[in-house]
VOPAGU-2260 file (C-alpha; in pm, 1 decimal, decimal comma):
REM VOPAGU-2260
SITE   aa  ch    i         X         Y         Z
SITE  MET   A    0    1435,9    1866,2   -1483,7
SITE  SER   A    1    1055,6    1888,8   -1501,6
SITE  THR   A    2     799,6    1630,6   -1388,4
SITE  GLN   A    3     484,8    1543,9   -1579,9
SITE  VAL   A    4     187,9    1500,1   -1343,6
SITE  ILE   A    5    -122,2    1315,1   -1466,2
SITE  LEU   A    6    -439,0    1303,8   -1253,7
SITE  PRO   A    7    -809,9    1233,0   -1305,0
SITE  ARG   A    8    -990,8    1536,6   -1444,0
SITE  ILE   A    9   -1242,1    1525,8   -1155,7
SITE  MET   A   10   -1181,5    1411,3    -797,6
SITE  GLN   A   11   -1467,2    1407,6    -547,0
SITE  ILE   A   12   -1342,7    1331,2    -195,3
SITE  GLY   A   13   -1530,6    1261,9     127,2
SITE  GLU   A   14   -1823,8    1076,0     279,2
SITE  GLY   A   15   -2104,4    1032,8      26,1
SITE  ALA   A   16   -1884,9    1120,9    -272,9
SITE  SER   A   17   -2010,3     810,4    -455,8
SITE  GLN   A   18   -2362,7     955,2    -454,6
SITE  ASP   A   19   -2246,0    1242,5    -676,5
SITE  ILE   A   20   -2214,5    1015,5    -981,2
SITE  PRO   A   21   -2504,9    1179,1   -1174,2
SITE  ASN   A   22   -2343,3    1524,4   -1147,1
SITE  VAL   A   23   -2004,1    1384,5   -1246,6
SITE  LEU   A   24   -2152,7    1207,2   -1549,0
SITE  ALA   A   25   -2334,0    1526,1   -1651,0
SITE  SER   A   26   -2012,2    1729,6   -1630,8
SITE  LEU   A   27   -1843,1    1471,8   -1856,2
SITE  GLY   A   28   -2131,1    1462,1   -2103,3
SITE  CYS   A   29   -2193,3    1091,8   -2036,5
SITE  THR   A   30   -2540,6     936,6   -2009,0
SITE  ARG   A   31   -2506,4     560,6   -2062,7
SITE  PRO   A   32   -2266,4     399,8   -1813,1
SITE  LEU   A   33   -2170,2      35,4   -1771,2
SITE  ILE   A   34   -2089,7     -54,1   -1409,0
SITE  ILE   A   35   -1792,1    -293,1   -1390,8
SITE  THR   A   36   -1763,5    -452,9   -1048,4
SITE  ASP   A   37   -1754,4    -788,8    -868,4
SITE  LYS   A   38   -2009,5   -1018,0    -704,6
SITE  MET   A   39   -1935,2    -885,2    -354,6
SITE  MET   A   40   -2019,0    -526,2    -451,4
SITE  VAL   A   41   -2350,5    -650,6    -591,9
SITE  GLN   A   42   -2414,5    -857,3    -277,3
SITE  LEU   A   43   -2342,3    -560,1     -48,9
SITE  GLY   A   44   -2585,7    -348,4    -248,9
SITE  TYR   A   45   -2326,2     -93,5    -362,5
SITE  ALA   A   46   -2396,9    -149,0    -732,5
SITE  SER   A   47   -2775,7    -119,3    -689,3
SITE  ARG   A   48   -2726,1     195,7    -480,5
SITE  ILE   A   49   -2546,4     357,6    -774,8
SITE  GLN   A   50   -2819,2     234,8   -1011,9
SITE  GLU   A   51   -3086,7     387,7    -785,6
SITE  THR   A   52   -2897,3     717,9    -765,0
SITE  LEU   A   53   -2877,4     727,4   -1145,0
SITE  ALA   A   54   -3244,1     628,2   -1183,2
SITE  GLY   A   55   -3334,4     935,7    -978,2
SITE  GLN   A   56   -3184,2    1138,5   -1264,3
SITE  GLN   A   57   -3354,3     932,0   -1538,3
SITE  MET   A   58   -3035,2     740,5   -1619,5
SITE  SER   A   59   -2990,5     364,5   -1630,6
SITE  ALA   A   60   -2678,5     152,4   -1592,7
SITE  ASP   A   61   -2614,5    -212,9   -1671,1
SITE  VAL   A   62   -2384,3    -418,8   -1447,9
SITE  PHE   A   63   -2097,0    -650,6   -1539,9
SITE  ASP   A   64   -1995,3    -827,8   -1217,3
SITE  ASP   A   65   -1772,8   -1111,2   -1341,3
SITE  THR   A   66   -1438,1    -954,6   -1251,9
SITE  VAL   A   67   -1204,1   -1171,9   -1042,0
SITE  PRO   A   68    -964,4   -1088,5    -754,0
SITE  GLU   A   69    -648,7   -1103,7    -968,9
SITE  PRO   A   70    -766,6   -1013,4   -1322,7
SITE  THR   A   71    -653,9   -1232,3   -1610,6
SITE  VAL   A   72    -671,3   -1207,4   -1989,0
SITE  ALA   A   73    -961,0   -1457,6   -1984,3
SITE  SER   A   74   -1150,0   -1293,5   -1696,9
SITE  ILE   A   75   -1181,8    -957,5   -1873,5
SITE  GLN   A   76   -1287,5   -1097,8   -2211,5
SITE  ALA   A   77   -1661,2   -1119,2   -2133,3
SITE  GLY   A   78   -1646,1    -760,3   -2009,0
SITE  VAL   A   79   -1475,6    -651,6   -2330,2
SITE  GLU   A   80   -1755,4    -815,4   -2534,0
SITE  LYS   A   81   -2027,5    -654,6   -2319,8
SITE  ALA   A   82   -1869,1    -308,6   -2341,4
SITE  ARG   A   83   -1803,9    -343,9   -2713,4
SITE  ASN   A   84   -2156,2    -461,7   -2801,8
SITE  GLY   A   85   -2350,9    -218,3   -2581,9
SITE  ASP   A   86   -2416,7     148,0   -2653,1
SITE  TYR   A   87   -2218,5     259,3   -2348,1
SITE  ASP   A   88   -2041,1     593,0   -2343,6
SITE  CYS   A   89   -1848,7     541,2   -2016,4
SITE  ILE   A   90   -1758,7     288,9   -1746,9
SITE  ILE   A   91   -1817,1     316,2   -1372,1
SITE  ALA   A   92   -1545,8     104,2   -1208,1
SITE  LEU   A   93   -1674,2       2,0    -865,0
SITE  GLY   A   94   -1467,3    -198,9    -618,1
SITE  GLY   A   95   -1110,0    -260,9    -510,1
SITE  GLY   A   96    -805,4    -259,4    -732,4
SITE  SER   A   97    -908,6    -568,6    -927,4
SITE  PRO   A   98   -1242,1    -437,3   -1065,3
SITE  ILE   A   99   -1081,4     -98,9   -1137,1
SITE  ASP   A  100    -782,5    -262,6   -1310,3
SITE  SER   A  101   -1023,9    -485,7   -1504,4
SITE  ALA   A  102   -1228,1    -180,2   -1607,7
SITE  LYS   A  103    -915,2      -1,2   -1732,4
SITE  ALA   A  104    -824,4    -295,2   -1954,0
SITE  ILE   A  105   -1181,8    -340,6   -2076,0
SITE  ALA   A  106   -1212,8      31,1   -2159,4
SITE  ILE   A  107    -908,1      16,9   -2390,1
SITE  LEU   A  108    -977,2    -321,2   -2552,0
SITE  ALA   A  109   -1346,3    -244,8   -2613,1
SITE  LYS   A  110   -1255,7      70,2   -2803,7
SITE  HIS   A  111    -930,6     -24,1   -2976,8
SITE  GLY   A  112    -935,8    -405,6   -3003,4
SITE  GLY   A  113    -630,7    -629,3   -2995,6
SITE  GLU   A  114    -509,3    -837,4   -2702,3
SITE  MET   A  115    -386,8    -727,2   -2360,3
SITE  ARG   A  116     -34,3    -840,0   -2444,2
SITE  ASP   A  117     -30,9    -575,2   -2721,4
SITE  TYR   A  118     -53,6    -305,9   -2452,1
SITE  LYS   A  119     202,5    -430,8   -2198,4
SITE  PHE   A  120     507,4    -229,1   -2092,4
SITE  PRO   A  121     741,0    -107,7   -2248,9
SITE  ARG   A  122     458,9      16,8   -2475,5
SITE  ILE   A  123     313,2     339,2   -2335,7
SITE  VAL   A  124     -62,0     349,6   -2398,0
SITE  ILE   A  125    -167,0     700,2   -2502,2
SITE  GLU   A  126    -493,7     604,0   -2674,5
SITE  SER   A  127    -811,5     699,8   -2487,1
SITE  GLY   A  128   -1050,7     417,6   -2407,6
SITE  LEU   A  129   -1406,9     454,4   -2282,1
SITE  PRO   A  130   -1401,8     719,6   -2005,1
SITE  ILE   A  131   -1373,3     561,1   -1658,3
SITE  ILE   A  132   -1532,2     694,9   -1339,7
SITE  ALA   A  133   -1352,3     507,2   -1061,2
SITE  VAL   A  134   -1527,3     444,1    -728,6
SITE  PRO   A  135   -1280,7     261,3    -499,6
SITE  THR   A  136   -1413,8      50,2    -211,3
SITE  THR   A  137   -1077,5     -36,4     -54,1
SITE  ALA   A  138    -806,8     187,5      89,0
SITE  GLY   A  139    -516,7      27,1     -85,7
SITE  THR   A  140    -436,6      10,0    -453,6
SITE  GLY   A  141    -480,0     376,1    -544,2
SITE  SER   A  142    -586,0     247,5    -888,2
SITE  GLU   A  143    -843,7     527,6    -911,0
SITE  VAL   A  144    -562,1     780,1    -963,1
SITE  THR   A  145    -301,5     577,1   -1153,3
SITE  ARG   A  146    -213,3     529,9   -1519,6
SITE  VAL   A  147    -139,5     162,5   -1457,5
SITE  THR   A  148    -323,2    -168,4   -1479,6
SITE  ILE   A  149    -198,2    -519,5   -1405,2
SITE  ILE   A  150    -346,8    -812,5   -1597,5
SITE  ALA   A  151    -217,6   -1170,2   -1563,5
SITE  ASP   A  152    -151,9   -1385,8   -1867,0
SITE  GLU   A  153    -263,2   -1726,8   -1741,4
SITE  LYS   A  154     -79,0   -1902,5   -2025,2
SITE  THR   A  155     261,7   -1777,4   -1913,0
SITE  ASP   A  156     193,2   -1703,2   -1542,3
SITE  GLU   A  157     308,7   -1346,9   -1601,6
SITE  LYS   A  158     150,6   -1038,5   -1448,7
SITE  MET   A  159     163,2    -788,2   -1732,8
SITE  LEU   A  160     230,6    -427,4   -1634,9
SITE  CYS   A  161      38,5    -192,1   -1864,5
SITE  VAL   A  162     109,6     179,8   -1839,1
SITE  GLY   A  163       2,3     506,4   -1998,5
SITE  ILE   A  164    -234,7     801,3   -1982,9
SITE  GLY   A  165    -493,2     584,6   -2161,7
SITE  PHE   A  166    -547,7     392,9   -1836,4
SITE  MET   A  167    -605,5     701,2   -1617,5
SITE  PRO   A  168    -968,4     737,1   -1499,9
SITE  VAL   A  169   -1128,9    1066,8   -1597,9
SITE  ALA   A  170   -1294,8    1089,0   -1256,9
SITE  ALA   A  171   -1235,4     940,4    -910,6
SITE  LEU   A  172   -1497,0     942,6    -634,5
SITE  ILE   A  173   -1316,3     880,6    -305,6
SITE  ASP   A  174   -1587,9     780,7     -55,0
SITE  PHE   A  175   -1447,9     626,3     265,3
SITE  SER   A  176   -1796,0     513,7     375,9
SITE  LEU   A  177   -1769,2     235,4     114,2
SITE  THR   A  178   -1478,7      83,6     313,2
SITE  LEU   A  179   -1667,5      48,5     643,2
SITE  SER   A  180   -1781,3    -305,0     555,6
SITE  LEU   A  181   -1431,8    -430,6     462,5
SITE  PRO   A  182   -1318,5    -739,3     657,1
SITE  ALA   A  183   -1000,3    -714,1     864,0
SITE  ARG   A  184    -789,2    -927,4     625,9
SITE  ILE   A  185    -864,0    -708,2     322,8
SITE  THR   A  186    -817,6    -395,0     535,9
SITE  ALA   A  187    -470,6    -518,3     634,3
SITE  ASP   A  188    -357,7    -631,6     289,8
SITE  THR   A  189    -478,8    -321,9     105,0
SITE  GLY   A  190    -349,7     -93,8     380,2
SITE  ILE   A  191       4,3    -234,1     363,6
SITE  ASP   A  192     -21,1    -210,8     -16,2
SITE  ALA   A  193     -91,1     163,0      19,0
SITE  LEU   A  194     196,4     205,2     266,8
SITE  THR   A  195     424,7      24,5      21,6
SITE  HIS   A  196     315,3     257,7    -259,5
SITE  ALA   A  197     403,0     562,0     -49,3
SITE  MET   A  198     741,0     427,8      64,3
SITE  GLU   A  199     844,5     306,9    -281,1
SITE  ALA   A  200     738,7     632,6    -445,5
SITE  TYR   A  201     951,0     824,0    -193,0
SITE  VAL   A  202    1266,9     614,9    -239,4
SITE  SER   A  203    1220,3     565,7    -617,6
SITE  LYS   A  204    1489,2     699,6    -848,7
SITE  LYS   A  205    1205,8     874,1   -1034,9
SITE  ALA   A  206    1084,3    1061,8    -726,3
SITE  SER   A  207    1027,7    1437,6    -754,1
SITE  LEU   A  208     941,8    1717,7    -512,9
SITE  TYR   A  209     577,4    1672,7    -617,6
SITE  SER   A  210     561,4    1295,4    -561,7
SITE  ASP   A  211     758,7    1335,5    -235,9
SITE  SER   A  212     493,4    1566,7     -93,0
SITE  GLN   A  213     215,6    1317,7    -176,1
SITE  ALA   A  214     413,7    1017,8     -47,7
SITE  LEU   A  215     503,7    1177,4     287,1
SITE  SER   A  216     144,2    1294,1     340,3
SITE  ALA   A  217      22,6     942,6     261,7
SITE  MET   A  218     258,9     786,3     516,7
SITE  ARG   A  219     148,1    1035,2     783,4
SITE  LEU   A  220    -214,7     933,3     724,6
SITE  ILE   A  221    -169,6     557,5     682,0
SITE  ALA   A  222      82,7     463,0     950,4
SITE  PRO   A  223    -112,8     577,4    1261,0
SITE  ASN   A  224    -448,2     455,2    1127,5
SITE  LEU   A  225    -384,2     114,2     969,0
SITE  ARG   A  226    -392,8     -77,0    1297,2
SITE  ARG   A  227    -700,3     118,6    1409,4
SITE  ALA   A  228    -893,3      35,7    1092,2
SITE  TYR   A  229    -781,0    -328,3    1113,6
SITE  HIS   A  230    -897,8    -375,2    1472,8
SITE  ASP   A  231   -1217,3    -167,0    1442,2
SITE  GLY   A  232   -1360,3    -145,8    1091,0
SITE  SER   A  233   -1630,2      97,7    1205,9
SITE  ASP   A  234   -1373,3     361,8    1310,8
SITE  LYS   A  235   -1476,6     636,4    1067,6
SITE  ALA   A  236   -1183,1     867,4    1139,3
SITE  ALA   A  237    -932,8     586,7    1074,2
SITE  ARG   A  238   -1118,0     477,1     759,8
SITE  GLU   A  239   -1124,3     832,8     624,5
SITE  ALA   A  240    -750,7     878,7     687,8
SITE  MET   A  241    -671,8     543,0     524,9
SITE  MET   A  242    -882,9     623,8     218,1
SITE  LEU   A  243    -721,1     962,5     157,3
SITE  GLY   A  244    -376,2     818,7     237,4
SITE  SER   A  245    -430,6     542,2     -17,3
SITE  THR   A  246    -530,9     793,0    -286,7
SITE  LEU   A  247    -231,1    1019,2    -216,2
SITE  ALA   A  248      -1,1     715,2    -225,6
SITE  GLY   A  249    -156,4     627,2    -562,5
SITE  VAL   A  250     -85,4     977,1    -692,0
SITE  ALA   A  251     271,7     948,9    -562,1
SITE  PHE   A  252     359,3     616,7    -723,0
SITE  SER   A  253     171,4     691,5   -1044,8
SITE  ASN   A  254     407,1     986,2   -1089,5
SITE  ALA   A  255     726,2     834,8    -940,6
SITE  SER   A  256     684,0     461,4   -1011,6
SITE  VAL   A  257     705,8     170,9    -771,8
SITE  ALA   A  258    1026,8     -21,8    -713,8
SITE  LEU   A  259    1161,3    -357,9    -599,5
SITE  VAL   A  260     875,9    -468,6    -370,9
SITE  HIS   A  261     627,6    -448,0    -657,0
SITE  GLY   A  262     868,8    -600,1    -906,5
SITE  MET   A  263     908,3    -906,2    -682,3
SITE  SER   A  264     546,1    -911,6    -567,6
SITE  ARG   A  265     382,3    -958,2    -908,7
SITE  PRO   A  266     548,1   -1297,4    -981,7
SITE  ILE   A  267     443,0   -1433,3    -638,4
SITE  GLY   A  268      85,7   -1334,0    -719,7
SITE  ALA   A  269      96,7   -1474,3   -1071,9
SITE  HIS   A  270     249,1   -1812,8    -981,5
SITE  PHE   A  271      85,1   -1878,1    -644,6
SITE  HIS   A  272    -231,3   -1663,8    -649,0
SITE  VAL   A  273    -133,0   -1458,8    -345,2
SITE  PRO   A  274    -340,5   -1137,0    -327,2
SITE  HIS   A  275    -131,2    -841,4    -441,2
SITE  GLY   A  276    -137,0    -647,5    -113,0
SITE  LEU   A  277     -45,5    -958,8      82,4
SITE  SER   A  278     257,6   -1041,3    -134,2
SITE  ASN   A  279     371,2    -678,9     -94,3
SITE  ALA   A  280     336,6    -712,5     281,9
SITE  MET   A  281     542,2   -1034,7     281,1
SITE  LEU   A  282     822,8    -856,5      95,3
SITE  LEU   A  283     826,2    -506,6     247,0
SITE  PRO   A  284    1052,5    -569,5     552,4
SITE  SER   A  285    1311,8    -776,1     360,1
SITE  VAL   A  286    1327,5    -544,7      58,6
SITE  THR   A  287    1352,0    -240,0     287,8
SITE  ALA   A  288    1643,8    -399,2     476,7
SITE  PHE   A  289    1815,2    -474,8     142,9
SITE  SER   A  290    1761,9    -120,5      11,0
SITE  ILE   A  291    1841,4      98,8     313,2
SITE  PRO   A  292    2222,0     108,3     254,7
SITE  ALA   A  293    2163,7     289,0     -77,5
SITE  ALA   A  294    1912,1     544,6      57,1
SITE  ALA   A  295    1952,7     568,4     434,1
SITE  GLU   A  296    1837,5     930,5     451,6
SITE  ARG   A  297    1523,2     865,2     245,2
SITE  TYR   A  298    1416,7     561,9     448,5
SITE  ALA   A  299    1480,9     758,2     769,4
SITE  ASP   A  300    1242,0    1025,4     636,3
SITE  CYS   A  301     982,0     747,5     593,8
SITE  ALA   A  302    1030,1     639,6     955,7
SITE  ARG   A  303     978,0     998,5    1076,0
SITE  ALA   A  304     672,4    1053,8     854,2
SITE  MET   A  305     522,5     731,0     989,3
SITE  GLY   A  306     577,2     854,4    1343,9
SITE  VAL   A  307     804,8     568,1    1450,9
SITE  ALA   A  308    1118,9     785,0    1470,2
SITE  SER   A  309    1172,4    1140,6    1591,2
SITE  GLU   A  310    1355,4    1431,7    1430,0
SITE  GLN   A  311    1624,5    1385,4    1696,1
SITE  ASP   A  312    1697,0    1025,3    1592,2
SITE  SER   A  313    1996,6     970,3    1364,3
SITE  ASP   A  314    1924,6     812,8    1025,2
SITE  ALA   A  315    2071,1     482,7    1148,4
SITE  VAL   A  316    1846,1     476,8    1456,4
SITE  ALA   A  317    1543,4     584,2    1250,8
SITE  ASN   A  318    1602,7     300,8    1003,4
SITE  ASP   A  319    1636,4      43,6    1281,7
SITE  LYS   A  320    1302,4     166,2    1414,7
SITE  LEU   A  321    1151,4     150,8    1064,9
SITE  LEU   A  322    1249,2    -214,7    1018,0
SITE  SER   A  323    1119,3    -300,6    1365,5
SITE  GLU   A  324     788,8    -129,0    1284,3
SITE  LEU   A  325     744,6    -307,9     949,9
SITE  ARG   A  326     804,8    -646,0    1115,4
SITE  ALA   A  327     575,0    -560,1    1408,6
SITE  LEU   A  328     305,1    -444,5    1166,9
SITE  ASN   A  329     320,1    -773,4     975,9
SITE  ASP   A  330     297,4    -964,7    1304,8
SITE  GLU   A  331       0,1    -766,2    1434,6
SITE  LEU   A  332    -183,3    -778,9    1101,4
SITE  GLN   A  333    -110,6   -1153,7    1077,5
SITE  VAL   A  334      71,0   -1142,3     744,4
SITE  PRO   A  335     168,6   -1504,7     666,3
SITE  THR   A  336     496,2   -1630,5     522,2
SITE  PRO   A  337     468,8   -1809,8     185,2
SITE  GLU   A  338     477,4   -2137,6     381,2
SITE  GLN   A  339     198,3   -2027,4     616,8
SITE  PHE   A  340      -4,5   -1912,7     315,0
SITE  GLY   A  341      -0,4   -2272,8     195,3
SITE  ILE   A  342     246,1   -2255,1     -94,2
SITE  ASP   A  343     428,3   -2581,9    -167,2
SITE  ARG   A  344     797,1   -2545,2     -74,5
SITE  GLN   A  345     934,1   -2736,1    -372,6
SITE  GLN   A  346     717,8   -2543,0    -618,9
SITE  PHE   A  347     821,5   -2210,5    -463,1
SITE  PHE   A  348    1193,5   -2286,3    -480,2
SITE  ASP   A  349    1163,3   -2435,4    -829,6
SITE  GLN   A  350    1013,4   -2108,0    -956,3
SITE  LEU   A  351    1270,1   -1870,2    -802,0
SITE  GLN   A  352    1479,3   -1830,6   -1117,5
SITE  VAL   A  353    1174,2   -1759,0   -1336,0
SITE  MET   A  354    1025,3   -1521,6   -1076,6
SITE  ALA   A  355    1352,4   -1329,6   -1051,6
SITE  GLN   A  356    1364,6   -1291,2   -1431,4
SITE  GLN   A  357    1001,8   -1173,2   -1442,0
SITE  ALA   A  358    1066,8    -926,7   -1159,7
SITE  LEU   A  359    1360,7    -772,1   -1345,3
SITE  ALA   A  360    1173,3    -771,0   -1677,8
SITE  SER   A  361     893,0    -561,3   -1525,4
SITE  GLY   A  362    1133,2    -265,9   -1497,3
SITE  SER   A  363    1026,7    -178,1   -1141,6
SITE  PRO   A  364    1349,3    -298,6    -971,1
SITE  ASN   A  365    1545,0     -44,4   -1180,1
SITE  ASN   A  366    1368,8     233,4    -986,2
SITE  ASN   A  367    1492,6      94,5    -653,1
SITE  PRO   A  368    1768,9     287,1    -471,0
SITE  ARG   A  369    1971,1     -35,8    -474,0
SITE  VAL   A  370    1919,9    -226,2    -799,3
SITE  PRO   A  371    1949,8    -600,3    -736,2
SITE  SER   A  372    2099,4    -874,7    -948,5
SITE  SER   A  373    1894,0   -1184,4   -1027,4
SITE  ASP   A  374    2085,6   -1375,2    -755,9
SITE  GLU   A  375    2007,9   -1105,7    -496,6
SITE  ILE   A  376    1636,0   -1122,5    -583,5
SITE  ILE   A  377    1645,4   -1501,6    -541,4
SITE  GLU   A  378    1814,5   -1453,8    -203,2
SITE  ILE   A  379    1536,6   -1218,5     -86,5
SITE  TYR   A  380    1271,0   -1466,7    -204,8
SITE  GLN   A  381    1448,6   -1740,2      -5,4
SITE  GLN   A  382    1447,9   -1520,8     307,4
SITE  LEU   A  383    1069,3   -1493,6     285,5
SITE  TRP   A  384    1009,9   -1864,3     321,0
């Protein structure tokens, strides 16, 4: 059986990669970009730095900075109008997963119209939107190399999974120096998100030899460096390893799909506004414990790639060490329980049935080595509390 691999046409990787935007635009035949970002990227001066770099090549770029941390149908609408009414020939998506996800949605809607719900899975979006040059500023979502975007429908509290080659950026500029200013909390949440991508891609039923190689490499880079980057944000070597690990994990899951953690994570984010990486982190130990019986060898490989188990350890010992590591990581990186996050207990338990249905409807749990029933998903949610 063959595997279709889809990647950005251009990938520029390393310190200062974001300063190569003029050359990348020239190679794509683009001259009039719209920068889609958030207020923090403007405040930190990252957006103006790109504008100055472009100005040096007699190019100008307008900025849309009204994206929000968990993009919604309403939050992207102003961006759609701006992109549709300007004479832009491409989009520079600058920021973490949320601005990049917002840019992907805006690029399609600005060109093809309709509503976001029209593009949600199971529809596969093959139409090309405005070309996207993705410049990630977090080591986490891997959105710069994925054919996926997640947009919440605030009317139904559903995080809509939208998939297809139409959402793949044409270029990705992977510049770890843009992550040096990240606060510890975002470093932790995005880092565990990236680790989750790598692990889920490796144990997914859709995994291939290609995605396996990316996923294992990602785990080898992320696991030894996540704590280092969390405790010392100026550690360049750790930041570089995290950034590349995040991108490789993105390549892995974009080509092998995510599984149960992500399926269960999206409803927590949609109903209780928990940042995506944080809800993944809450779930990762429990979902791993649930899934190990169906893929003991695969999870043991993860433990060895992460450096927490040796080649001499049996699969059973390796998996015990893996679960211990995931729990220890959450403790050290101060990942809260839903209760500690401030979610109301009654509201959380009242929503379990709906969240379980939404998790299953996303399709991601079907990729898990052990496919859960609705009752089993509810049980895992209850364990989190």
